[in-house]
N, C-alpha and C positions, 0 to 999 in steps of 0.2 A: 505493499498499500505506501502512496506519494503523495505523503502528509503535509509535506511545501509545495503538493503538484499546484502551478504556476507566481510563484514567489519568487522573486530577483533578491541575490543578500552575495554583497561585498565580505568578500574574509582578508582583514589585511595580516604580513605576516605568518601567511599560510600555503610558503613553503614549507613546509618542515615543523615539530612538534605542535602541540593543542597547535595550532591555523591549520595545520595540511589534515589533522583529524576532525576536525568542523565542516572545516570544504571537504570533504569526501564524506561524511556524516549524510550532510544537506543535499549531494547532487545524489543520494542513493534516495533521498527522503520523495526528488522530486526539481526541489528547487534550482532557478539555473546562477549559477554561483560562478562567479569574477575573482581569480585569483592575484590577490594585491599583495606585493612583498619586489627587493630589492633583487635581489634574486632572478632573473630572469629565466633562468631555464630548469630551476625549480618547480616555477610556478609554471611551466610548462611540463614537467613532468605530471605535476599536479591536478593539471589540468583533465592532461590520457589519462588514470584510473580514473576518473573521474568520466571518459568520454566510454571505455570499457565496461561500464557499466552503464549504458544509454543513457545518462546523467551529459546535461547540457554547463558547459565550462570557459569562462575565459578568461585568458593571464593577461597583467596586465603590469611592468613593473612601475611600482611607486616605492620610493622614500619620505615618507608621511613625517619627516621634520620636515619636509617642503613645501611651501602653501600651495606655488603654482600646479608640485606634481596632483597633489589633493586632491587641486578642482575638476585637472582629464580625469582625473578616473571615477571622478563619480558625474562625470558627464559621458565620459566616454560608456557608459557601464548604463548610462538612459537610455542614451542614442545608440547600445545596441536593442535593449533589450526593454525601455519602452519605461521602468520606474525601478527605483528603488525601496525595498519591503524589509529587506533586515540589512544592518551594519550588524560584523561581530568590530570593536577595534581591541586586535587582536595582538596585535608587535609588541615588540618591547625586546628590552634589555637589560642584561645584567652586570652591576658599575659600581666599582668605588669599593673599601673596608671600611673599618675604624674614620671616623668622621676627623680624627685629629691629622693621617695619610693622608685624606684623599686628595687628587691633587681637581683644580680649579676644569679643566680640563674634561678631567673625570665626569661628575659634576655635573658644567654644561653639556654631555655628550646623552646620560644619560635624563637628565629632562629633556634636552629636541627629541629623543622621541619617544619618552614614555610620552612626557604629561604633554607637552606640546603636539605633540603626532597622531600622539587625543583627541586635544584640542580641537584643530586642524578638519582629523577626518570626521566629532557628531559637532563643529558648527557647517561645515557643508552638505554632512550627508542631513542633518538636523534642516534648514534652506530648502532642498529636493522635499524631505516630508511634510513639511509644512506646505509645501507649493500640493502638495499630493495629501494635505487632508489624512493623513496617517502614517505608523510606521515602526520598527523598533528594530531599537539602540544597545547592543548589547559591550558591555566597559571590562574587557578584560583584567580585571585589577590581581591581590593575591592577601596570602592573608599575614603577610608585611602590607600591608593594604589598612588592617586596623589592626595588630602589631607595631611590634618592632623591637628588632634585636641587635646587640652591640656583634657590628662587622655589617652592618646593611638598613647604615642610615640613610645612605643616597638612592638609594631604591627605594625603600621602603617612602622616604622623603615623595619620591616619586608614583606612590601608588596608595595614599592615604588622599592624595592628590587628585588622585582620577576621580577615588570615591563622591569628593566633592563637586566635582565636574557632574561625578555623573544623577550626586542625587539634584543638585541646580537645574541641570538641563529637565529629574523628570519633574519635577513640580513647570515646568516655563512649555513643559512639550505634550501638559493634561488639557490646553485651550485646543491642542490643535491634533490630540488623541494618538500622540506617538508617546509611544514607552521609552523607558532607557532603567537599563537593567546592569550589575553587576555579578562576576560571577569569580570567589575568593581563594583559588585554590592555594592548594601548600602541596612543595614535595609535589611534580611532575615527572612521568619518566617521556620527555621529550622524545630523547631516540628512538623507545619502538613502538613509535607512532606504525610506521615499516616494516615491524620486531612478526615474529613469529606469534601466536597463545602459549607457548611455554616460560619463549624467555618472558613473556610482560608475568605470568606467575610468580616466576622463581624473582619476579623487580620487589622493591620494599614499599616504592615509588606505586604514585593515583597512576593509575591504565592512561592513556592521551582520552581513549575516547570515552572516559566517563566523562571525561571537559564536553567534551563535543554532545550526549548525550544531555546534560542539564544544559545548551544552547540548545537543543532541538524541543525543548519543555517548556521555556522559555518562548520558544514560539510558535509553542500551540496553544496559548495560555490563549482559557476566552477571549472576547471585546473587553471582559469589566471587571480582570483579575491581569493582577501586575505584583508579579518579584521583587523590592530594588534589588538585594541583593543575596548568592547564597554563597555559602563558604564549603569549600571541599575540600574537606584536609584527611590528611590520611589517618589510616586506625589509632589510634597507638599518642598521637600527638597530642603535645599537655596544649588547654585553651587557655 
């Protein structure tokens, strides 16, 4: 059953990891998927895998920290498929250690991708969805977006900021039938997206397809239901 039949979805950072898992599952559920990331060759590999299962997909090389590229991503998606129903802002990087040891260039790089990039995508996607009078934005935060530990200051700050952006945008979107949610994963085995089920079973980390199923759950909620944030943590992790 194709539960997302007729939907158009952009997934950033979908050349690998969680984003790729989401793109593959969206494609299996019948959505037209735009695979967006900086590494075009890997985007195209994701597209091939979606099409092998009779899904529809398009690769658009995008650096989400670049305003012009983000605007082009939205424009090309609408030009190709006619609308934008779901935007998953998944692209992100980790960087920085202890705050006192983190150089400014590293801080700026993390913020440029994680916060600025998510902001640019949210703004462009929201503007399109506002014209359509509806849509869903899913921002990928982290357990580090609701907690913080030594050695994660820069990354955690960027993910906390994404939570604030998500909450503000959700309030702003209510009048236009635009839902905005955040997923907060902890300890995902990104490298296992293309692994065997045995490899996943041996991992102590979260299966990336569990995060993909969480995104599908949000996409399938009825018109009068919204989940503001979902925390998906490892069994046994400290709360």
